C-alpha positions in Angstrom: 0.0 0.0 0.0 1.3 3.5 -0.8 1.6 5.4 2.4 0.6 8.9 2.9 3.6 11.2 3.5 1.9 12.6 6.5 2.1 9.1 8.2 5.8 8.6 7.4 7.9 11.7 7.5 8.7 14.3 10.1 6.0 16.9 9.9 6.0 20.7 9.2 2.6 22.1 8.3 2.9 23.8 5.0 -0.9 24.2 4.5 -3.8 24.0 6.8 -4.8 20.9 4.9 -3.6 17.8 6.7 -3.3 16.0 3.3 -0.4 18.5 2.3 1.9 18.2 5.3 5.6 17.7 4.1 9.0 17.4 5.4 11.9 19.8 4.3 14.4 17.2 5.5 13.7 15.0 2.5 16.2 16.6 0.1 15.5 14.8 -3.1 11.9 16.2 -3.0 13.0 19.7 -1.8 12.3 21.5 -5.1 9.1 19.4 -5.7 7.7 20.4 -2.3 8.4 24.2 -3.0 6.4 23.9 -6.3 3.4 22.8 -4.3 2.9 26.3 -2.9 1.9 27.5 -6.3 -1.2 25.2 -6.0 -2.2 26.7 -2.6 -5.6 27.8 -3.9 -6.5 24.3 -4.9 -4.7 22.5 -2.2 -7.7 20.6 -0.9 -7.9 18.6 -4.2 -4.4 17.2 -3.9 -2.3 14.8 -1.8 1.4 13.8 -1.8 2.3 10.2 -2.2 6.1 9.5 -2.0 5.8 6.9 -4.8 3.4 8.8 -7.0 4.2 12.5 -6.2 1.4 15.1 -6.3 -1.9 13.3 -7.1 -5.5 14.1 -7.1 -7.1 13.4 -3.8 -9.0 10.0 -3.9 -12.1 9.1 -2.0 -13.3 5.5 -1.6 -17.1 4.9 -1.4 -18.1 1.3 -0.4 -21.5 0.2 -1.7 -23.3 -3.1 -1.1 -24.3 -4.0 -4.6 -23.2 -3.1 -8.1 -26.6 -1.5 -8.9 -26.3 0.8 -5.9 -22.7 1.6 -6.8 -23.8 2.6 -10.3 -26.6 4.9 -9.0 -24.3 6.6 -6.4 -21.8 7.3 -9.2 -24.3 8.7 -11.5 -25.8 11.0 -8.7 -22.5 12.3 -7.5 -20.4 12.6 -10.7 -20.0 15.9 -12.4 -22.8 16.1 -15.1 -23.4 12.5 -14.2 -20.4 11.3 -16.2 -18.5 8.2 -14.8 -16.6 5.2 -16.0 -16.9 1.6 -15.1 -13.5 -0.1 -14.9 -13.7 -3.8 -15.3 -11.1 -6.4 -14.3 -12.3 -10.0 -15.0 -15.4 -10.6 -13.1 -15.0 -7.6 -10.9 -15.4 -3.8 -11.6 -15.6 -0.4 -10.0 -16.9 3.1 -10.9 -14.9 6.1 -11.1 -15.6 9.8 -11.6 -14.4 13.3 -10.6 -16.1 15.6 -8.3 -15.0 19.1 -7.1 -11.6 18.5 -8.5 -11.0 15.2 -6.6 -11.3 11.6 -7.8 -14.0 9.3 -6.3 -14.0 5.5 -6.7 -17.2 3.5 -5.9 -16.5 -0.1 -4.9 -19.2 -2.7 -4.1 -19.2 -5.8 -2.1 -21.9 -8.1 -3.4 -23.2 -8.8 0.0 -20.8 -10.4 2.6 -17.3 -10.8 1.4 -16.1 -12.2 4.7 -17.6 -15.1 6.6 -16.9 -17.0 9.8 -14.8 -20.1 9.9 -13.8 -22.3 12.8 -10.2 -21.8 13.9 -10.0 -25.2 15.4 -9.5 -28.3 13.3 -12.0 -31.2 12.9 -15.6 -31.8 11.9 -16.9 -32.3 15.4 -18.5 -30.5 18.3 -18.2 -28.3 20.2 -16.4 -25.8 18.1 -16.5 -22.4 19.8 -13.5 -20.5 18.3 -14.0 -18.6 15.1 -12.3 -16.1 12.7 -13.4 -14.0 9.8 -12.0 -15.1 6.4 -12.6 -14.2 2.9 -15.8 -15.9 1.5 -13.9 -17.9 -1.1 -12.1 -19.7 1.7 -15.4 -21.0 3.1 -17.2 -21.6 -0.2 -14.7 -23.1 -2.6 -17.1 -22.7 -5.5 -17.2 -18.9 -5.1 -14.8 -17.3 -7.6 -16.2 -13.8 -7.7 -15.5 -12.7 -4.1 -11.8 -13.4 -4.6 -11.8 -11.1 -7.7 -13.7 -8.4 -5.9 -11.5 -8.5 -2.8 -8.3 -8.3 -5.0 -9.7 -5.4 -6.9 -10.8 -3.5 -3.7 -7.3 -3.9 -2.3 -5.7 -2.5 -5.4 -8.1 0.5 -5.9 -8.1 1.4 -2.1 -4.3 1.5 -2.0 -3.2 5.0 -1.2 -6.7 6.6 -0.9 -7.3 9.4 1.6 -11.0 9.3 2.6 -13.4 6.3 3.0 -17.2 6.5 3.1 -19.4 3.5 3.8 -22.6 3.6 1.7 -23.9 0.1 2.3 -27.5 -0.5 3.4 -28.1 1.4 6.6 -28.9 -1.6 8.8 -27.0 -4.2 10.8 -26.0 -6.4 7.8 -25.1 -3.4 5.7 -22.9 -1.9 8.5 -21.1 -5.1 9.0 -20.5 -5.6 5.2 -19.0 -2.2 5.0 -16.9 -2.6 8.1 -15.4 -5.9 7.0 -14.5 -4.5 3.5 -12.9 -1.5 5.2 -11.0 -3.4 7.7 -9.8 -6.5 5.7 -9.9 -5.5 2.0 -9.1 -1.8 2.2 -6.8 -2.4 5.3 -8.0 1.0 6.6 -8.6 1.9 10.2 -12.5 1.9 10.6 -12.3 4.7 13.1 -11.3 7.1 10.3 -14.2 6.3 7.9 -17.4 8.2 7.5 -20.9 7.0 7.0 -23.5 8.0 4.3 -27.1 7.9 5.4 -29.9 7.4 2.9 -33.1 5.5 2.4 -33.6 5.9 -1.3 -31.2 5.8 -4.3 -32.5 9.1 -5.8 -30.0 11.6 -6.9 -31.3 14.3 -4.4 -31.0 12.0 -1.4 -27.6 10.5 -2.4 -26.0 13.9 -2.9 -27.4 15.0 0.5 -25.9 11.9 2.1 -22.6 12.5 0.5 -22.3 16.1 1.5 -23.5 15.4 5.1 -22.0 12.1 6.3 -21.7 11.1 9.9 -18.1 11.4 11.1 -18.0 8.0 12.5 -19.3 4.5 11.8 -22.0 3.1 14.2 -19.8 0.8 16.0 -22.5 -0.6 18.4 -24.6 -1.6 15.4 -21.5 -3.3 13.9 -20.9 -5.1 17.2 -24.5 -6.3 17.2 -23.9 -7.6 13.6 -20.9 -9.5 14.7 -22.7 -10.9 17.6 -25.6 -12.0 15.6 -23.3 -13.8 13.1 -21.1 -15.4 15.6 -24.0 -16.5 17.8 -26.0 -17.9 14.8 -22.8 -19.7 13.6 -22.1 -21.2 17.0 -25.7 -22.6 17.4 -26.1 -23.7 13.8 -22.7 -25.3 13.3 -22.6 -27.2 16.6 -26.2 -28.3 16.8 -26.1 -29.4 13.1 -23.0 -31.5 13.7 -24.3 -32.8 16.9 -27.5 -34.2 15.2 -25.6 -35.4 12.2 -22.9 -37.2 14.2 -25.5 -38.8 16.4 -27.0 -40.5 13.4 -23.6 -41.5 12.1 -22.8 -42.9 15.5 -25.7 -45.3 15.3 -25.8 -46.3 11.6 -22.6 -45.1 10.0 -24.7 -42.9 7.7 -23.6 -39.3 7.0 -26.9 -37.5 6.7 -26.7 -33.8 7.5 -29.6 -32.8 9.7 -29.7 -29.2 10.8 -31.2 -26.8 13.2 -30.3 -23.4 14.5 -31.0 -20.7 17.1 -34.2 -19.4 15.5 -35.0 -22.5 13.3 -35.6 -24.6 16.5 -38.4 -22.4 17.9 -39.9 -21.9 14.4 -40.1 -25.7 14.0 -41.7 -25.8 17.5 -44.4 -23.4 16.4 -45.2 -25.5 13.4 -45.1 -28.7 15.4 -47.5 -27.3 18.1 -50.0 -26.1 15.5 -49.7 -29.5 13.7 -50.5 -31.3 16.9 -53.6 -29.1 17.5 -54.8 -29.8 14.0 -54.2 -33.6 14.1 -55.7 -33.9 17.6 -58.7 -31.9 16.8 -62.0 -33.8 16.8 -64.6 -32.1 14.5 -68.1 -31.7 16.0 -71.2 -31.5 13.7 -73.6 -28.6 13.8 -76.4 -27.5 11.5 -77.1 -24.2 9.9 -80.6 -22.9 8.9 -80.3 -21.2 5.4 -83.8 -19.6 4.6 -84.7 -17.5 1.5 -87.4 -14.8 1.3 -89.4 -12.9 -1.3 -90.5 -9.2 -1.2 -91.6 -7.0 -4.1 -90.9 -9.7 -6.6 -87.3 -10.0 -5.4 -85.8 -13.0 -3.8 -83.0 -12.7 -1.2 -81.0 -14.7 1.4 -81.9 -14.6 5.0 -80.1 -15.6 8.2 -81.5 -17.5 11.2 -80.9 -15.7 14.4 -78.9 -18.6 15.9 -75.7 -19.4 14.0 -75.5 -23.1 15.0 -78.0 -25.7 15.9 -76.6 -28.4 17.9 -79.0 -31.3 17.0 -80.2 -32.3 13.5 -83.7 -33.1 14.9 -84.0 -29.5 16.2 -82.8 -28.1 12.8 -85.4 -30.1 10.8 -88.2 -28.9 13.1 -87.2 -25.4 12.6 -87.1 -25.9 8.7 -90.6 -27.4 8.8 -91.9 -24.5 10.9 -90.4 -21.9 8.6 -91.2 -23.4 5.2 -94.0 -21.7 3.3 -94.7 -19.4 6.1 -94.7 -15.6 6.3 -92.8 -13.1 8.4 -93.2 -9.5 9.4 -90.6 -6.8 9.6 -90.3 -5.8 13.2 -87.2 -3.6 13.2 -84.7 -2.0 10.8 -81.3 -1.1 12.2 -78.8 1.1 10.4 -75.4 1.7 11.5 -72.8 3.9 9.9 -69.2 3.4 10.7 -65.8 4.8 9.5 -62.8 2.9 8.3 -59.5 4.8 8.8 -56.9 4.8 6.0 -54.2 2.1 6.3 -50.8 3.0 7.8 -47.7 3.1 5.6 -46.0 -0.2 4.8 -43.3 -1.6 6.8 -41.7 -4.9 5.5 -43.9 -7.3 7.3 -47.0 -5.3 6.3 -45.8 -5.4 2.6 -45.3 -9.1 2.8 -48.6 -9.8 4.4 -50.5 -7.8 1.6 -48.6 -9.4 -1.3 -49.2 -12.8 0.1 -53.0 -12.0 0.5 -53.4 -10.4 -3.0 -50.8 -12.2 -5.1 -49.9 -15.4 -3.1 -46.2 -14.2 -3.0 -44.1 -15.8 -0.2 -42.4 -13.4 2.1 -38.9 -14.1 0.7 -40.1 -13.5 -2.8 -41.7 -10.1 -1.8 -38.4 -9.1 -0.1 -36.4 -9.9 -3.3 -38.9 -7.9 -5.5 -38.8 -5.0 -3.1 -35.1 -5.0 -3.0 -35.0 -4.9 -6.8 -37.4 -1.9 -6.8 -35.2 -0.1 -4.3 -32.1 -0.7 -6.3 -33.9 0.7 -9.3 -34.6 3.8 -7.2 -38.4 3.3 -7.4 -39.2 2.8 -3.7 -37.4 3.4 -0.4 -35.3 0.9 1.5 -37.7 -2.2 2.2 -36.0 -3.7 5.3 -37.7 -1.5 7.8 -39.9 -1.8 10.7 -41.3 1.7 10.6 -44.8 2.7 9.7 -44.0 6.3 9.6 -43.2 8.5 6.7 -40.1 10.8 7.2 -40.7 14.4 8.2 -38.4 15.5 5.5 -40.3 13.8 2.7 -41.3 16.1 -0.1 -44.7 14.6 -0.8 -45.7 17.2 -3.3 -42.6 16.5 -5.4 -43.4 12.7 -5.3 -47.0 13.3 -6.2 -46.0 15.5 -9.2 -43.5 12.9 -10.5 -46.1 10.1 -10.0 -48.7 12.1 -11.9 -46.5 11.7 -15.0 -47.4 8.0 -15.0 -50.8 7.7 -16.8 -52.3 5.1 -14.5 -51.9 7.4 -11.5 -52.7 10.8 -13.0 -56.3 11.0 -12.0 -55.6 9.7 -8.5 -52.9 12.3 -7.8 -55.1 15.1 -9.2 -57.8 14.0 -6.7 -55.3 14.0 -3.8 -53.9 17.4 -4.6 -57.5 18.9 -4.7 -57.8 18.2 -0.9 -57.3 21.1 1.5 -55.1 19.1 3.8 -52.7 16.5 2.6 -51.7 14.8 5.8 -50.7 11.1 6.0 -51.9 8.7 8.6 -48.9 7.3 10.4 -48.6 4.0 12.3 -47.1 3.4 15.7 -44.0 1.5 14.9 -40.7 3.1 14.4 -37.3 2.3 13.0 -34.2 4.3 13.9 -32.6 3.7 10.5 -35.3 3.9 7.9 -38.8 5.3 7.3 -41.8 3.3 6.1 -41.7 1.9 2.6 -42.9 4.5 0.0 -42.5 5.3 -3.7 -39.8 7.8 -4.7 -41.8 9.2 -7.6 -39.2 8.2 -10.1 -40.6 6.7 -13.3 -39.2 3.3 -14.2 -36.5 3.5 -16.8 -37.2 0.0 -18.1 -40.3 -2.1 -18.2 -41.0 -3.9 -14.9 -41.6 -7.6 -14.7 -45.0 -8.8 -13.9 -44.2 -9.4 -10.3 -42.4 -6.1 -9.9 -45.3 -4.2 -11.5 -47.7 -5.8 -9.0 -45.6 -4.9 -5.9 -44.8 -1.4 -7.3 -48.5 -0.7 -7.9 -49.3 -1.9 -4.4 -46.7 0.3 -2.8 -47.8 3.4 -4.8 -51.5 2.9 -4.1 -50.8 2.3 -0.5 -48.9 5.6 -0.4 -51.9 7.4 -1.9 -54.3 5.7 0.5 -52.5 6.9 3.7 -53.3 10.6 2.6 -57.0 9.7 2.0 -59.9 10.6 4.3 -61.9 8.0 6.3 -64.2 5.7 4.2 -67.8 5.5 5.5 -69.8 2.3 5.5 -73.4 1.4 6.4 -74.6 -1.8 7.7 -78.3 -2.6 7.7 -80.1 -5.4 9.7 -83.7 -6.0 9.2 -85.3 -8.2 12.0 -88.1 -10.4 10.6 -90.5 -12.3 13.0 -91.8 -15.5 11.7 -93.9 -17.4 14.2 -91.5 -17.9 17.2 -88.5 -17.6 15.1 -86.4 -14.5 14.2 -84.8 -14.1 10.8 -82.2 -11.3 9.7 -81.9 -9.7 6.3 -78.4 -8.1 6.2 -77.0 -5.6 3.8 -73.8 -3.5 3.7 -72.9 -0.7 1.4 -70.2 2.0 1.0 -71.5 5.6 1.6 -68.1 7.3 0.9 -65.2 5.5 -0.6 -62.7 7.8 1.0 -59.1 6.4 0.9 -60.4 3.2 -0.8 -60.7 5.0 -4.1 -56.9 5.2 -4.1 -56.3 1.7 -2.9 -58.4 0.3 -5.8 -59.0 -3.4 -6.0 -56.7 -4.0 -2.9 -59.4 -2.4 -0.8 -62.1 -4.8 -1.9 -65.1 -4.7 0.3 -68.3 -6.8 0.5 -71.3 -5.0 -1.0 -74.7 -6.6 -0.4 -77.9 -5.0 -1.4 -81.3 -5.9 0.2 -84.8 -4.6 -0.6 -86.0 -1.3 1.0 -88.1 -2.6 3.8 -90.5 -0.7 6.1 -91.7 -1.9 9.5 -94.7 -4.0 9.1 -93.9 -5.4 5.7 -94.7 -9.0 5.0 -92.0 -11.3 3.8 -92.7 -14.7 2.2 -90.4 -17.6 3.1 -89.8 -19.3 -0.2 -87.1 -22.0 0.8 -85.4 -23.3 3.8 -82.2 -25.5 3.6 -80.4 -27.3 6.5 -76.7 -27.5 6.0 -74.6 -29.9 8.1 -71.2 -28.5 9.0 -68.3 -29.3 11.3 -66.3 -27.3 13.7 -62.8 -26.4 12.3 -59.3 -26.9 13.8 -57.2 -23.8 14.2 -55.6 -23.0 10.7 -52.1 -24.1 9.9 -49.5 -21.5 9.5 -48.7 -20.2 6.0 -45.4 -18.4 5.1 -47.0 -15.0 5.8 -48.6 -15.9 9.2 -45.3 -17.6 10.4 -43.3 -14.5 9.6 -45.9 -12.5 11.6 -45.6 -15.0 14.5 -41.8 -14.6 14.6 -42.2 -10.8 14.6 -44.8 -10.9 17.4 -42.5 -13.0 19.7 -39.4 -11.1 18.7 -37.4 -13.8 17.0 -35.1 -13.1 14.0 -34.9 -9.8 12.2 -37.0 -8.2 9.4 -34.3 -9.3 7.0 -33.9 -12.9 8.2 -37.4 -14.1 9.0 -38.5 -14.9 5.5 -35.4 -17.1 5.0 -35.8 -18.9 8.3 -39.4 -19.8 7.3 -38.4 -21.1 3.9 -35.6 -23.2 5.4 -38.2 -25.5 7.2 -39.5 -26.5 3.8 -36.2 -26.7 2.0 -34.8 -29.0 4.5 -37.7 -31.4 4.4 -39.1 -30.6 7.9 -42.5 -29.3 6.5 -44.6 -30.3 3.7 -45.9 -27.7 1.2 -46.8 -24.1 2.3 -49.2 -25.0 5.1 -46.4 -26.1 7.5 -47.6 -29.6 8.0 -44.8 -31.5 9.6 -43.0 -34.3 7.6 -41.9 -37.5 9.4 -38.4 -36.1 9.6 -39.6 -32.7 11.0 -41.7 -34.5 13.6 -38.7 -36.8 14.5 -36.4 -33.8 15.0 -39.0 -31.9 17.0 -39.9 -34.8 19.2 -36.2 -35.8 19.8 -35.1 -32.2 20.7 -38.2 -31.7 22.8 -37.5 -34.8 24.8 -33.7 -34.6 25.4 -32.8 -30.8 25.0 -35.9 -28.7 25.0 -33.8 -25.6 25.5 -33.1 -25.5 21.7 -36.7 -25.2 20.9 -37.2 -22.5 23.6 -38.7 -19.2 22.6 -37.6 -17.7 25.9 -33.9 -18.6 25.5 -33.8 -17.4 21.9 -35.5 -14.2 22.7 -33.2 -13.5 25.6 -30.4 -13.7 23.1 -32.2 -11.3 20.8 -32.6 -8.9 23.7 -28.9 -9.1 24.5 -28.0 -8.3 20.9 -30.3 -5.4 20.9 -28.6 -4.1 24.1 -25.3 -4.4 22.3 -26.7 -2.1 19.5 -27.9 0.3 22.2 -24.5 0.4 23.8 -25.7 -1.3 27.1 -23.7 -4.5 26.7 -20.4 -5.4 25.4 -19.8 -7.8 22.5 -17.3 -9.9 24.4 -19.6 -10.4 27.4 -22.5 -11.7 25.3 -20.3 -14.0 23.2 -18.7 -15.5 26.4 -22.1 -16.1 27.9 -23.4 -17.7 24.8 -20.5 -20.1 24.6 -20.9 -21.0 28.2 -24.6 -21.8 27.8 -24.0 -23.7 24.4 -21.2 -25.8 26.0 -23.6 -27.0 28.7 -26.2 -28.0 26.1 -23.7 -29.8 23.9 -22.4 -31.7 27.0 -26.0 -32.9 27.7 -26.4 -33.9 24.1 -23.1 -35.8 24.1 -24.2 -37.9 27.1 -27.5 -38.9 25.3 -26.0 -39.1 21.8 -26.9 -42.8 21.1 -30.5 -42.4 22.2 -30.8 -39.2 20.2 -29.4 -40.9 17.1 -31.7 -43.9 17.4 -34.8 -41.6 17.5 -33.6 -39.6 14.6 -32.9 -42.7 12.5 -36.4 -44.0 13.0 -37.7 -40.6 11.8 -35.5 -40.6 8.8 -36.6 -44.0 7.7 -40.2 -43.1 7.9 -39.5 -39.8 6.1 -37.7 -41.6 3.2 -40.4 -44.2 3.0 -43.1 -41.5 2.7 -41.1 -39.7 0.0 -40.6 -42.8 -2.1 -43.9 -44.7 -1.8 -46.8 -43.9 -4.2 -49.4 -46.5 -3.3 -50.1 -50.1 -4.2 -48.9 -51.5 -7.7 -52.0 -51.9 -9.9 -50.4 -54.7 -11.9 -49.3 -57.2 -9.2 -51.4 -56.0 -6.3 -48.6 -57.0 -4.0 -45.9 -54.5 -4.5 -45.6 -50.8 -3.9 -45.0 -48.2 -6.5 -41.8 -46.4 -5.5 -39.7 -43.5 -7.0 -36.5 -45.0 -8.5 -33.5 -43.5 -10.1 -31.9 -45.3 -13.0 -28.3 -46.2 -12.4 -27.7 -46.2 -16.2 -29.3 -42.9 -17.2 -29.7 -41.1 -13.9 -33.3 -40.4 -14.7 -36.0 -40.9 -12.1 -39.2 -43.0 -12.7 -41.9 -44.9 -10.8 -41.3 -48.7 -10.6 -42.8 -51.6 -8.5 -41.0 -52.7 -5.4 -41.4 -56.3 -6.5 -39.3 -55.9 -9.6 -36.3 -57.9 -8.3 -38.5 -60.3 -6.2 -41.1 -61.2 -8.7 -40.1 -59.4 -11.9 -43.1 -57.0 -11.9 -42.1 -54.5 -14.6 -44.8 -51.9 -14.0 -43.3 -48.4 -14.6 -44.4 -44.7 -15.0 -42.3 -41.8 -16.3 -41.8 -38.8 -14.0 -41.0 -35.1 -14.7 -37.2 -34.9 -14.3 -37.3 -31.4 -12.6 -38.8 -30.5 -9.3 -39.5 -32.1 -5.9 -42.3 -34.7 -5.9 -44.7 -35.0 -3.0 -47.3 -37.8 -2.8 -50.9 -37.0 -2.0 -53.3 -39.1 -0.1 -56.0 -39.1 -2.8 -56.7 -40.8 -6.1 -57.1 -39.4 -9.7 -60.7 -39.0 -10.5 -60.0 -39.9 -14.1 -57.8 -43.1 -13.8 -57.7 -43.9 -10.1 -53.9 -43.6 -9.7 -52.1 -42.0 -6.9 -52.0 -38.2 -7.0 -48.6 -36.3 -6.7 -47.5 -32.6 -6.5 -44.5 -31.5 -8.5 -42.7 -28.6 -7.1 -41.0 -27.0 -10.1 -40.1 -23.3 -10.1 -42.5 -21.0 -8.3 -45.7 -22.7 -9.4 -46.1 -26.2 -8.1 -48.6 -28.4 -10.0 -50.7 -31.4 -9.2 -51.1 -34.5 -11.3 -51.2 -38.3 -11.1 -48.6 -41.0 -11.4 -50.3 -42.1 -14.7 -50.1 -38.5 -16.0 -48.5 -39.5 -19.4 -51.4 -41.8 -20.4 -54.2 -40.5 -18.2 -57.2 -39.4 -20.4 -57.9 -36.4 -18.0 -54.3 -35.1 -17.8 -53.7 -33.6 -21.3 -53.5 -30.3 -19.6 -50.7 -31.5 -17.4 -48.7 -32.6 -20.5 -49.1 -29.2 -22.0 -48.0 -27.5 -18.8 -44.9 -29.7 -18.7 -44.1 -28.9 -22.2 -44.4 -25.1 -21.5 -42.2 -25.5 -18.4 -39.5 -27.4 -20.4 -39.4 -24.5 -22.8 -39.1 -21.9 -20.0 -36.5 -23.8 -18.1 -34.6 -25.3 -21.0 -35.2 -28.9 -20.0 -34.3 -31.5 -22.6 
């Protein structure tokens, strides 16, 4: 690294600028130093390097992703002119600003990861070190190229600014790049603060950086990574080695600090559903006629406990007449929604589009990097005080689909948003920047963007007014209701559009004393329902409610249960493997599933961020607690291994078996992979025993899950194929089934999309 003269030579201050301190004792450079005084008026733009001589002052900005680095460069460069310098798979951006040179580097996420400093694939392993990512992931080639380029470009630079995402992960990424790749003292670096990638906000962030990095936040990030590594690596190795000890198999079975309690939530709900005993009840469904119009009525009691009683009521009501006794009208207001935070956005996209939380986060991040919305990883439900709403509205008005809505908002006397209660010290609620998309959005991006924009409009709307009407009708000794509901004033709902869909039900205009003819009475048998299973959205909400994980990590934790085979589908039904792991951990070391223990760790990490606890103290306590858990595990390792093996065998059996063989009636249809071609198909388990050669082809891509139901067309076992984002349902006999031509067409389309041969 080229060293600043100011850090090597005896100093005499020639200028006020610390970048131009020189030594007269260095004789070979005597004349050169004298000539510097001629540049006194521009001295802030230059620095002296013993190797390079007089050079332009260089500033390094560290961004998190290449898209962000490009936008920062375009915003800060003089007249927006910058160059991208490429070297192999890596690149950086360079431009001049106010006479100085600025280089914008990017990290592509974490370039440094934790690695055990002790040898051996065993447990406990409690000592770690931060190393380049390519040393942990041998397949990763790009991080090496990036680190080498960063080291080269940062060599000899004078100023360093961190411009990564303003959260725990972003702060840690910037800190590691600065410390290990740039080899710069983090105490000397500054921090840019921004929540959107607009030119205006980026320039403001560059001109007004904080003088120091947020070291408590960085320590909290280090703590989270180290604690998650300690729990994840050690518990996963403990479970895996317990199985190996019993059977000799090497099957990785994982769990972690937050994954354990999440599995526990799914298991507890799964147990409630499986143990639930439905109870029958009967519902009376009458219909009436008035003024030539037929309409639905409700019986005053929602449920009738006995079928006999329900039938008696039906007989008494049928072909009778009722009189209107009372008409009740109630107007009520619905306040506008609050601005989106991440969990709110994830909930709405799941409700309207069926997007999983992880998919929503990825789409929102893409929109942020395109400078279309503010930073998505936020807990805040409050718009910033500094937001220029008028400017955003004026820009959004240029997009045709929003012109009318913006004009309507701007006509209001007061344009004041409704704010939520939740705050985030780093970022405001998610909102549009007003910037028009430079390129066409994908279908998914367009949906999320439209939802964010319309939600932003809605928070500035007035209350919506609704009216409910209940007409009480006396029919012999029974009371019936005619219910209607309508919107009196759409208020904010006009901005939210289809996302504010409300039930509208019209009924005839009755008056007290009107006679109603009862034209039909049905009795419907129904059953009480168990509590609903979790879905990806409700599980993320559950983790947020109990304070586990972070807004950035919850979606990934939820997805991991399915990807590791612990749950089936998106309804969090436990697989045999998931059930075995839950039962084993709950029996032998329930602390791993404990919400309280995990939340306590979350609280400690929060206290680190607030400066109330030290990083070293929390890490030492964590290692001590974990060591005791692992000691208990080691003592029961054989018992734990046996229980896990039983669960694994049941899990593999369930995944392979697809019902009885229709040809020999004795074997089972199982999923087999050809040793010759490597392709999978369905065959009979009696092939080697009796020679039964019944086979069925299978799609070669996607995970296959058996269903406990038969095909209505051919009677074969139903399966679900999880390929891409859209799983599809078919039968084992799908290639020849007369009712499955649509499935063949779907498969053909998928092969074309995915390039499958």
